[in-house]
N, C-alpha and C positions, 0 to 999 in steps of 0.2 A: 500654496501652503506656506506656513511660516516656519522659521528655523526652530521654533519651540514645539512644533507638532511632534507627537509621538509616532514613531514608525516601528511596526512589529514584524520582524522576520522570525516569528516564533512558531506559529501553528500552520500546518499545511491544510488550510480550510478553503472551501470554495468562496468565490465572491458572492455577496448577498444578492447582487443584481442578477445573478445567474438562476435564481430559484424560480421555477415555473408556478408561481403561487396560484394564479387564476385557474390553470389547468388542474392543479392538484385539488382545488376546491371542487371542481366539477367531478373529478374522479371520486372524491370522498362522498359526495352527494349520491352518485350512482351506486357506490358500494353499499351505502346504508339502505338505499331503496331496494336493491336487488339481492343483497347477500347478508342482511342484518342477522338472520337466524344462525348463520355460520360464523360471521366475524365477531359477533358479540358474545359468543359462547366459547367454552373450552374446545380445543381441537387436537388433532394428532400432532405429535412433536415434530414431524418432518416439515410442517409448514402448510400454508394455505394451498390446498391441492391444485387449484387452477394455476397459481404461480409456479409451483413445482413442475407441472406439465409444460408450462410455457418455457421455462428455463431448460428443461430436458430437451424439448423440441429444438430450441436455438443451439444447444450444445451437441445435439445428436447422440443422446444417451437415454437409457431407460429411466423412467421417472423415479423409481425407487433408489436411484443413486444420488438423487438431489435432496439436500436438506437445507431449509431456509430458516435462519435464526435472527437474533437481535443484533445485526451487524456481524461482520466477519471476525472481529476480535473475540467475540463471545464463542463463536464456533472454533476458533483456534484454541481457546482455553479448554474447551471440551475435548478437542482432538489430542492436545498435549496430555491432559489428565487421563485420557483413555489409553494412550500409547506408552506413557513413561512409568518407570519405577524410580524410586529415589536414586539419583546418580546416573540415570540414563544418559548416554552420550548423544548429543545433538550437534549437528553442523549448521552453520549459518554464514551469511556474508558478513564481512567486517569492513565498513559499518553496515548496520541493519536498522530497521525500525525499532526505536527504543522500547516501545510498549511490547513488541514481540519478544525482545530479549527478556523483559520482566516476566511475561507470561510463561515463557519456556522454563525459566529458572524457578518460578513459583510452583510449577508442576513437578519439580524435582530434577529437571534436566541440567546436565553439565554442558554448557554451551561453548563450543569451540568455533572461533571465527576464522575465516579465510579471506585474505585481502582481495580487493577489487582492482581491476585494471580497466583500460579504456573500453574493452569489450566484455566487462563483467567479471564474475567470480574466477579466481585462479583454480581452474578445474584440475590442472595437473598436480597442484598441491593436495587437493582432495584425493586424487588417485594414489598419490604416494602414501598418504596415511592409511588408505584402505589396503593397499598392497602390503603394508607393514603389519596388518592384522587388526587394525582398529576400525570396528564396524559400528556406525551410529544407528540409532533407531530411525532417525529421519534427517533430512536436509531441508531447511527452510530457505526459500529464495523469493525475491521480488524481481522477476526477469525483465520487466518492461518499465522503464523510467523509474528506477528503484528509489525508494524512500530509505535513506536521505540523499543519496548521491546523484540520482537522475540517470544512472548508467543503464545500458541495455545489454543483456546477455546475448552473445552472438549465436547464430544458428549452429555453427560447428560445436560450440561449447554446450549447447542444449543437447545435441546429439550425443556427445560424449557423456554428459551427466546421466541421461536416461539409460545409457548402456551400462554405466557403473552401477546404477540403482538395480538394474536387472541382475548383473553379475554378482553383486554383494548383498542383494535382497534387503535394501533399506527403502524407506518411503521418501518421496519428494513431496514437500508441501509447497505448491506453486501459488503464490498470492499475486493476483493480477488486477488490482483496483484501478490502475492508471492505463491499462492496455488500450482502451478505446480512445484515450485522449492523445492520439498521435497527430501532430500538427503538420508534419511533412514526412516523406519517405514511406516505405512499405512495411507492413506487418511481418514479423518473424513467427513461424509456427510455434505454438506452445509446446512445452514439455508434455502436457496432458495429451495433446493430439498424437505425440510420438509413442507414449507409453501409458495408456489409460489404466493399466493394471498395477502400475507402481506409483502413480501421481494422484495426490489429492489437490484439486484445483479450488481456489477460493477467490471470491470477489464480493463486491457490494455495490449498492446504488447510491452510496454517500456522495461520491464525486460526480456521478452521472445525473442524478436528480437533486438530492439534497441529503445532508447527514442527519437532519431531524427525523426523517423516516428511517428508523433503525432496521434496515433490511440488508442482510448479507447472506451469502449461500456458499455451500461447499458441494463439490461433486466428488464422490468417493469411489475408490475401487470396490468391486463386488465383495471382497473379503472384509471390508470395514463398514459397509452400509448399515447393517442391522445393529452392530455394536454402537455406532455413533448415534443412531436414532434412539436407542435405549438410554444412552448417556444423556441425551437431550431431555427425554421424557422424565428421567429421574431427577433432573436439575430444575427444570422450570415447567413441567407438565406440558405447557403449550406456549408457543411464541405469540406475538401480537398479530393475529390474523388481519386485523383492520389495516395496519400499516402495509402488510404484504398484499392485501387485496387492492389497496390504492396503487401500489406499484404495478400489479397485474393489469389494472384498468388503464393506467398510463401507457403501458406497452401495447395493450390490446387496441387502443385508439390510434396507434401508429405515431405516437408523440416522442418516443425515445430517440429515434434516429435524428429527427430535426433538432431535438434538444442537444444532442451531442455535437451536431454541426454548429449550433449557436455557441456552445462552450469553446470549441476550437477557434471560432472567429474572435471570441472575447479574450482567450488566453494566449494565443500565438503572439500577438503584438507585445504582450507583457513578458513573455519569454525572450523575444528579440530585444526588447529594451534592456532586460537584465544582462544579457550577454554583451550588448553594445557598451553599457556603462562600465561593466567589469573590465572590458578591453581598454576603455579610455582611462580608467582611474587606478586599476590594480594589477596591471601587467607585470610590474616589478615586485609584487607582494605575494604572489601565489599562483596556483593553477586551479582550473575548475573544469567540470564536465561541460559538454556542449550537447545537451539532449535535444531530441526532435519532438518532445512531447512531455506530458506529465505535469507535475507540480513543483519540482525541485531542481536546483543546481547545487552540487556539492563543491565547496571551495576549500582547498587545502592551502593553508598559509605557509610561506617559506620560513625556515629557521625556527628556533625554539620560541614558543609563544606561551606566556603565562595565561591560561584560560580564565582564571579568576580575575586577573587584572583586565583582560580584554572585556569580559562581561560587565565589570564595574565601570570601566571607561565608556563603554557603549551606553549604559544606563544614564551616565552623566550627560551624554549627548542626546538623550531621549530616543535612543535606538535600542530595541530589545531583541536579544538573540537567545536561541536555545543552546544550552550547554552541550557542545559537540561531543563531549566525553560519553554522554549517555547512549550514543549510537554504536559504541564499540564494546567488544567483549573485554578489551584490555586498556588501550590508551585513548587516542582521539584528541590529544591536546591541541592540534593545529587545525581542527576541522570546524567549518561553519556551514550549516545548512541554510540555504536561501530559498524559502517558499515564495513564489511570485504571484500566484493566481489571485489572491485576495487583495493585492495592492494595486493602486492605480499606477499608470506609467510615471506620473510625477512623484508619487511616493517611492517607487522603485529607484528612480534617479537620485532623489535626495538621500534615500537610505544608503545606497551604495557609496555615494560621496562621503557621507558621515562615517561609514564603515572604513573606508580607505584612510580617512584622517585618524580614526581611532587606532587602527593597526599601526600606522606610522608612529604614533605616540607610545605604543606598548613595546614595539620592537627595540 
């Protein structure tokens, strides 16, 4: 690559070479041949029934607790508008996914962020606020390879959180789109598995198959399942059964697990490259997470940094960054999100070298 090539550390998107195009074409053909009368018609708002049953079986829940929609963000929007009144208190990680913060605020939520440490959310800070009498409607977390930091919530903290949710009767929204993309180490049990009566678990197939198939799902506690289905029906009548049926067929054919293994083989070296080049070029400029999976590494730069100057200098170097302030409920001046999956190892190396040069000029 040339020094003039643009490098984009902006969006956490999959690599285009990861898309199972030929397999999806086969699935689409089968779906139209076998289910056209269903997938081309209006349907119930819960989603394509066979996919709902499939997800319920995989998650070990009753089918009526599953709702499949147009990506998990749309479902989060429905959940927020269903649960919130203007000014409703909402807890979140700080930093958190910027679009989530936007959605929670747009639904009327007053979002309070809690800092992350090496093992995830500061749960004791949450406990102190609760003990003081401040009870949120819900707490939104991305416990596995968090967006944007890459951090993982420890088992002990998950246990503590679900106990707090039970004691103080607030909902946990557990978003797990990166959970299956663990490149090394062992899975940690989900909050949903510990407290299915207090946790709404969400995920999507955007990172596992492709984002162009807008298929996400939520598994709700019994108390919320009918209300969320009604909210969906009143919003869009019926989701895209065609997309959902393609995902169902992809899973039915046994192609999801091999696809995930291919993704791990593709992405793990890119994670390793990112960590290695950071260690070589930025050890004196900041600290960063060391995730075992996912799409992101969160970089916190040392000292005061003018974010506007950093972004401008980076653009001058043909390096494009997301404004780190958008991931925080308050500040975020020193934060840089590094999504690595869609970049080649050469692009990663060159991009971080440029970033180090830019930071040295701005400091």
